[in-house]
N, C-alpha and C positions, 0 to 999 in steps of 0.2 A: 570597597562597597558594591560595586557593579559584579566583580567575580563572586562575593558572597551569596549575591541573589541567583546568580546561575547556579551556584552549588545547592542552594536552597530548592531550586526548580528540579535539579537533577535528584536529590533526596525524595522529593513529591513523587516525581514520577515513578521511582522505584518503589515507595510505600504502598502508592496507591494502584498497581498495576494488579491486574486481577490474579496473577500468579505469583502474588508476593512472598507468600509460606514457602512455595516452591523455590521460588528464587534465593531465599533465606537459607534454605536447607542445603541447596546445592552450594551457595558461597560459603558456608560452614564447612562442608566438606572439602571443598577446594582449598580453604583457609589451613585447615589440618594437614591436607597434602603438601602446601607450602611450606609449613613449619617443618615438617620432616625433611623436606629437600633442603631447608635452610640449614638445618643441623647438619646435614651431610657436607654441605658445602664449606661450612665452619671447621669441621673436623679435617676436611680435606685439606682447607688452606692452612690450617694450624700444623699438620702432620708432613705436608708436602717438603717442607725443607729437610727433615729429618730422613724421610723417605729416599728423597733425592742423594743426600749425603752417604746413604747406605748404598745404593744401587750404582751412581756414579760418583765415587769419592774423589775423582779427579777435576769434577766438573762443579764450579760455583752454582748453589740451585738458583740464585739470583739471573745468572747468565743463561740458566738452562730455560727459565720461564722467558727472559727475553728471546730467545732463539725461536721458540714456539708460539709466541703470542699471536702471530699473523695467522697461523691455521686456526688458532682458537677465534679470532674475531671473523674470519671468513666463514667457519662452520657455524658461528653463534649467529650469522646474518641469514643462512640458510635454515637455520632452526627458526628464528624470528620470523621470515617468510611464511614458514607454514604453522606455526603455532602461536605468534604473537598476535591479539586481536587488537586493532587498532582502535581507540577510543572514537566514538561518534555522538552527536549532540543532535537533537530535532532542532534544526536552525531554521525551520520555516515560520515558527510564532516570533523566535529572536529575532528575524529580519524585519519584521513588521513593528517593532517597539523601538523607542530611542537607545538602543545600546549600539556603539560603534562596531562596526565589522572588525576592525582591529584587535578591541578588545575579546570579541568571541574567538577570533582566529588563535590569538595568544593563550587563551584558555583551553583551546582544543590541542594545542601543541604542549601545554603545560601537561593535560593528560596523558599523553604519550611518555613522558619521563616517570610516571607513576605506574610503573610495570615491575612485576618479578624479574624479568629478563636484564633490568638495568641493576637489581638489589642482589641479586645472586652473584654476580662477578664480585662485589663489594664485598661480600660474605667471604669470597676466597682470599681477595686481596687483603682484607684487612687484618685477618689472624696471621697471614703470611709476612705482611710488613711489621708487624709485632714482634715474631719471631726475628725477623732480620734485626730489628732494633736490640733485641735481647742478645743477639749475638755480635754487638758492638758494629751493626753497620752506621755509617754517619747519617744521624737524624735528619739532618736537612735534604740530603739525596734521597732517603728512603720516603719522607713525605710528599717531596715534589715528584717522585717517581710513581707513587701511589695515586697523586692528583692527576698526573697525566694518563695514566692508564683510565681512570674513572671517567676522565673527559672523553677519552677514545670511546668508551663503552656508550656514553651520551650520544657521541656522533653516531655510533652504530645504529642507535635507535632512530635518529633521523634518516641515515642512509635507508634503513628498512621503509621507513615512509614512502620515501621516493621511489624505491624500486617496486614497491606494490602497486605504483602507477606505471611502471616501465617492465614488461615481462623480459624484453631483450637485456635489460641489467641483470635481471636474477640470473639468467641463463648464462651471462658472462661470468658473473662470480662463481657459479656452480664449474664452470669450465677452468676458470683460474685455480680453485681450489684444487679440482682433479690433477691439474698440471703440477701445481706446488707439490701436491703427494706423491705423484708419480715419479716427479724428479728426485725427491727425497727418498721415496722408497727405494728406488733402483740405483741409488747413488750416482745418479748422471749429473746432478747439480745440487749441492746442498743449499737451498733457498735459505735454509735457518741460519746459515753463517752471516751474510750480509744484512738480514733482518735482524738479526742479534745485535750486529755492531751499532745498528742506528738506535735500538732501545737501550744499549747499554751506555751509548754517548748521551742519552737524555737522562739517564740516572746519573751521569757522572756531571753533566751540565746542568743544573736546576733551572736554570734561567729559561731554559727550552721548553718550558711548561707552557710557553707563549704560543708554542706552535699548535697544540691541541686544543687552546683556547681559541685562535684563530680559525681553524678548522670547523670547531663547533659553532661558532658565531657565523661563519660563510653559510653551513649547512642550515642552520636555523633559518635565516634569513631568506635562503633558495627555497626550503620548504614553506616558508611564510607566503612568500611571491607565488607560489604555485596554486596554494589555497586562495589565496586573495583575488587571482585571475579569474576565478569561477564562481565567486562567491557573492551571486546576486538572486535574489528571489526569482527573477525568469530561469534562471538556469537549473533552480532546483525543481520547479512545478512544471517547466515545459518539458515535452517530450524530447527525447534525443533524435536527432537529424537521421532522417531515414538513409541507410546504407544502401547502394547497389549490393544485392545478394544474388550468387549465381545459382539458377535452378538447375536441380540437379532430377534428372529423369527416374522416378522409383517406381515407373509402372510394372518393373518387373516382381515387385511384392504382391501385385494383386493375386498371384498364385497362392497366397495365405489365406484366402477367402476373407472370412469376418474380421480376422485379426488384422488384415492389411492396413487399413485406416489408423491403427494404433502404432504399429510398427514404423508407418512412414512419419507419423507425428514425433515419436521418439526419435527416428534418424534425424529429422529436421531440428528436434530440440538440442540434441548434443552439437550437431554441426553450427548452430547458430548462436549458442549462448555461452559465456564464459564459465559458469561453474559445471556444467556437464563436461566441456572440454578439459577442466581440471581433473574430473574424475578420470576420464580416459587417459590422461598423462600419468595419473597417479597409479592406474591400473597396471600401466606398462611398466612402471618401476617394481610392481609387486613380482613380476617375473624373475628379478634378480635377487629376489627375498632368498632363495634357496643358497645363494652363495655363501650367506652368513653362516648357515649351519652345514652345508656340505663340504666346506673348505676347512673347518674347524674340527680337528681331532677330537676334541671335548665331547661333540656329540655324536661320536661313532659308538660309543657306548650308552647312549639314551636314544635309542631308535624311535620312541614315541615323540620326541622333539622333531625328529626328520619328518615324521607323518604329519605334524603340525605345519611344518614348513611345506611340505608337498601340496597340502590343501591350499595354502596361500599363494603358490607360484600360480596357479591358474584360476584362482578365485578373487582375484583384486577387483575386477568390475563386478561381478556378481555380489560381493560384498559391500562396496560402496556405494554402487547404483543401487542394489535391491533394497537395502534397509531404508533407503529415502522414497520406496512407493507407498503411498501415492502423492509424496511432497513434492516431487518433480512437477507435476500439474496441479499445484495449489492456486497459481494465478489464474486458473480459468477452471478450476476443478468443479465449482457450483455449475458453471454452464454444461461442463461434461456431463456430469451426473444428471442434468434435465433433461437429456436426450434418452431417447428409447434405444439404447443400446444394452446388451447384454453384458453384465458385470463379468462374467465368467471368460468371455472373449478378451476382454480388457487384462484381466490377470494372466491368460495364457500368453497374450502379447509381450507382456513382461518377462514372463517365464523364458520364452522363446527367444528374447534379445540377450537375457542374461545367459542362457546355456550357450547360444551361439559364441557369445564371448569367451567362456569357458573352453568351447572347442578350438577358438582361434589361438587362445593362450596355450593350450596344450602344444598345438603345432609348432608356435614358436620357442617352446621348451624343448624341442628335440635336441638342441646342443647338449642339453644336460647326460647324454649318453655318454660324454665324456668321462662323467662319474660312474659309469658302471651301469649295466643292465637292472641291477636290482634297485639303485636310486630312480632310473629312469620309470621301471614299475612301480615305483611307490608314487611318484608324479602321476602317471597314468591313473592308479587307483583313486588318488585324490580327486583328480579330474571327474571321474564317475562318481564319487561321492559329492562333489559339488553340484553335479547336475541332477542326481537321484534325490540327494535329501537336502544338502545345503541350501538348495533354490528355494526350498519350501521353507525351510527356517527363516530363510531371510525375506520373505513375502509375509510371512507371518509378523515377524517383527516390525516391518514397514506399515502394518495396519494399526499397528498401536503409536506410529509415530505422527503427530498432529501439528508438527512445527512447520510451518512454509517455507519456501524456498525463493530467494531471489535469483535468478536465474541469471543475470549479468554480474551478479557479486560474488567476487572469489571468496572460497571458504577458507576458514581457520578451524583449527583443529577442536578448539574450544568454542567454536562459534555455535550458536542455538543452544545456549545452556540454561536459557531462560525457564525451561520446563524440564523436570527430572522424571522419567518414567522407569520406576523400578521393574515394572513387569516387562518391560522392552529389553530390560539388561538381563532379566532371568531367561526370557526366551533366547537371547543370543549366546548364551553359556554354552549349548548343544553345539554352536558351530565351532567352538574351542576344543571342548571337552572330548566330545561324542567321536571324532575320527582319531583321536590319540587312544580312548579305549578299544575302539573297534579293531585298531591295529595291534595295541599291545598284548592284550589278552590272549589271543591265538598264538602270537609271537613267543610269548612268554612260557606257554604250555606246550605248543607245538614246535614251530618253526617261523622265520622270519617269511617266507613266501606265502605261509597260512596267514600271516597278519596282512600281507598284502591282498591276497585274495578275499579276505573276510571285509576289507574295506571296499575293495572294487564291487563284490556282491551286493553290498549294503545299497550303494548307489544304483544297480541294476535292479535292484528289487523297488526302489523308489520310483525308478522310470516305468516300471511295469505297472504300479498303482499310483500314475501321474493323476489320471481323472479324479480319483478316490481324494487324493491329497487336495487339489484345486477346489473340489465342490465343498470340503470342509473349511478351506481358507476363504472362500466365496462367502460363506454363511457369516464368518468374523467380519470381513469387510462391509457386509452389508449390515450388520449390526451396528458397527460403529461409522456407518455413511455419514449419518446426520451430526455427529458430534465431531467428525472430520470437518464438514462443509460449515459448521459454527467456527471452529478452530480457526481454519483458514480466514474466514470472513472477517475474524475480530481481530487479526494480524495484518491486515491490509490497509 
């Protein structure tokens, strides 16, 4: 009965929100996307047995799955960390009414199991298990093997909950996966063999299903205990304890004149808060984006995609940070806009920070010379495009973003989907399509070097007309100023 009431409150909160229609629209789109991927998983699960038999006829398809299931679990943990949005409840009103804390926590944990990340593995395992039964594998063994893997998937769900509270655990998992992949790839030690033996034994001994049951139980109550420990109204409403922070001398930034206060504020914002730090970390990972394309011979005949990759190599921070301007300042945006400050200097400071990050990324990309001067020339051209044009497209898309950011809450890929802005999506399209066109057209009709030169010159042209673009973008920010303030205030 209590759970039913909580569900009703959740539904009322969703339907009564100001952005209900937008929420409904984006959820319908996401639902269509999930159905598409669900169909892919089912087709892959049903066809994997026959595919494995054709490619590796000497290996039992079931043993092949058991050998590499550990890589699947570790990789899915990393994907969950970045993509899975953990469910939340507005617990403040619930804690003031006679509902047991344990009931609320059980409900919250129950919501974590209602996730596509838990159902997609089922959509692979179920058709695969049906095919196994069709090929006369022992029904009892197959059923309990399926159940064991499903319980491990649910355990993965709870592990994700725990590592979201502990960055060290996440980096440890990434390191372990990298180590396993390296050992397997270079044939130093086939980690898949002992792991495969363990899962094959689980298949052969159905009673061992008790092991994943025990693991899931331990993880559930560990997570429950973690949440219960701080589940008090005082912990929810009181400010976090002040931590000693190291004061960094930023007086050297005074040379930037009227932009200096904004630049100092951004540096402090990035160094002291979780969400901006995450953006910096992700920006560093963008440097390795080119390895996906430059090491794959498939893309050698598709240079437009190489141009796309080259822009991303140096544009990680620019695109991830810039598209959230002015949302980074949402917690104090009303106060900021009430000051007698020139908006143009505010935008110039953001532009300077982003282009500095592009320059640093370009310097760090020098090792790409290993792939040849043409590839590095493309990266250099991509960096100029990012500074001269992409920076302005990014600032423009930021003006249309009115979703506030909680600075000390880590982001998820599908976070902040409560408002869908088609205009912002359309403005973002040139960031993807334009560099490919600027390179490909001259490349097709003249030469490879002509494509690089055109991409680079487009960036130089943007730098020359920087003030023109800044002035135009400033007018848009000024026009949207009060709408942005109202949106940020509404969500606080």
